[in-house]
C-alpha positions in Angstrom: 77.3 94.4 59.2 73.5 94.7 59.3 73.3 91.6 61.6 75.9 93.0 64.0 73.7 95.9 65.2 70.8 93.7 66.3 73.3 91.4 68.1 74.8 94.4 69.9 71.4 95.6 70.9 70.4 92.2 72.2 73.6 92.0 74.2 73.0 95.4 75.7 69.4 94.5 76.6 70.6 91.3 78.3 72.9 93.3 80.6 70.4 96.0 81.5 68.4 93.9 84.1 71.5 93.1 86.0 72.5 96.8 86.1 69.0 97.8 87.2 69.4 95.6 90.2 72.7 97.2 91.4 72.8 97.4 95.2 75.5 98.4 97.7 76.9 95.7 100.1 77.9 97.0 103.5 79.6 95.4 106.4 79.7 96.1 110.2 82.5 98.6 110.9 82.7 99.8 107.3 83.2 103.6 107.3 80.1 105.2 105.9 81.9 108.4 105.1 84.1 106.9 102.4 83.1 107.8 98.8 82.6 104.2 97.8 80.8 101.0 98.8 82.6 98.0 100.2 80.9 96.0 97.6 78.4 96.3 94.7 76.1 93.4 93.7 74.8 93.6 90.2 72.8 90.6 89.1 74.8 87.6 90.2 78.1 89.4 90.1 79.7 90.9 93.3 82.4 93.5 93.0 84.4 93.8 96.2 86.2 97.2 96.6 89.9 97.2 97.3 90.5 95.9 100.8 93.6 96.6 102.9 94.7 95.0 106.1 93.2 97.6 108.5 91.6 96.1 111.6 87.9 97.1 111.4 87.8 97.9 115.2 91.1 99.9 115.5 91.8 101.0 111.9 95.4 99.8 112.5 97.4 97.8 109.8 99.5 95.0 111.3 103.3 95.5 111.3 103.9 91.9 110.3 103.2 91.4 106.6 101.7 87.9 107.0 99.2 89.3 109.5 98.4 92.2 107.1 97.7 89.7 104.3 95.4 87.7 106.6 93.5 90.8 107.7 93.2 92.0 104.1 91.6 88.7 103.1 89.5 88.6 106.2 88.2 92.1 105.4 87.4 91.0 101.8 85.7 87.8 103.3 83.4 90.0 105.4 82.2 91.8 102.2 81.7 88.5 100.5 79.8 87.1 103.4 77.6 90.2 103.8 76.4 89.5 100.2 75.9 85.8 100.8 79.1 84.8 98.9 82.3 83.1 99.9 85.9 82.7 98.6 84.7 79.7 96.5 82.6 82.1 94.5 85.5 84.3 93.5 86.2 84.3 89.7 88.8 87.1 89.5 91.2 88.7 92.0 93.5 91.6 91.7 96.4 91.9 94.2 98.4 95.1 94.6 101.8 94.9 96.4 104.1 97.8 97.3 107.1 95.3 97.2 107.1 92.4 94.8 109.7 90.6 96.9 106.7 89.9 99.3 104.9 87.9 96.5 105.9 84.4 97.8 104.9 85.3 101.3 101.5 86.7 100.1 101.0 83.7 97.8 101.5 81.2 100.6 98.7 82.7 102.7 96.5 83.6 99.7 96.3 80.0 98.6 94.8 78.9 101.9 91.7 81.2 101.4 90.7 80.2 97.9 89.6 76.6 97.2 90.2 74.9 93.9 89.6 75.8 91.2 91.4 79.0 92.2 90.1 82.3 90.6 91.9 84.1 87.8 94.3 86.6 89.3 96.5 89.5 88.5 99.3 90.7 90.8 100.7 94.1 90.3 103.6 96.0 91.9 102.6 99.6 92.9 104.6 102.5 94.3 102.2 103.1 97.2 98.9 102.3 98.8 96.7 104.1 101.4 98.5 104.6 104.7 101.1 102.0 105.6 99.4 99.3 103.6 101.7 96.9 101.7 98.8 95.0 100.0 95.4 95.7 98.6 93.0 93.1 97.1 89.9 93.4 95.0 87.6 90.5 94.2 84.9 89.8 91.7 82.7 86.9 92.6 79.8 85.3 90.8 76.8 83.1 91.6 73.8 82.3 89.4 71.1 84.9 90.0 68.2 83.8 92.1 64.9 84.0 90.3 
């Protein structure tokens, strides 16, 4: 047990530099009045906030589900790009769907955005999302930290 505490302390100290370098990632058209950042970069890890399929110029969500999925992924892609990342850097993705019968249609489009090896993923059915959104996606991406 005595050796566990020094290991925990060393682990915590290893994480602190990454936390100290936390910075917000913003994109063109991102609403500055929202109480969150589109992305947070901490060390080599990028956390992309939940993205829905609203058009950045109009704020409208497409009526056709496939178009909504594409716009959602395009919105997430803008945050990735603003931080110097891409879909190939994604290590984990969370997908929220208001209707799980849409899963195969989402999956077909989703698979065209992420190259192999595909990131780990969780897909969850939810009772509702913001506005008329039927899908929301969050992404965690990683690159080795530049020294």
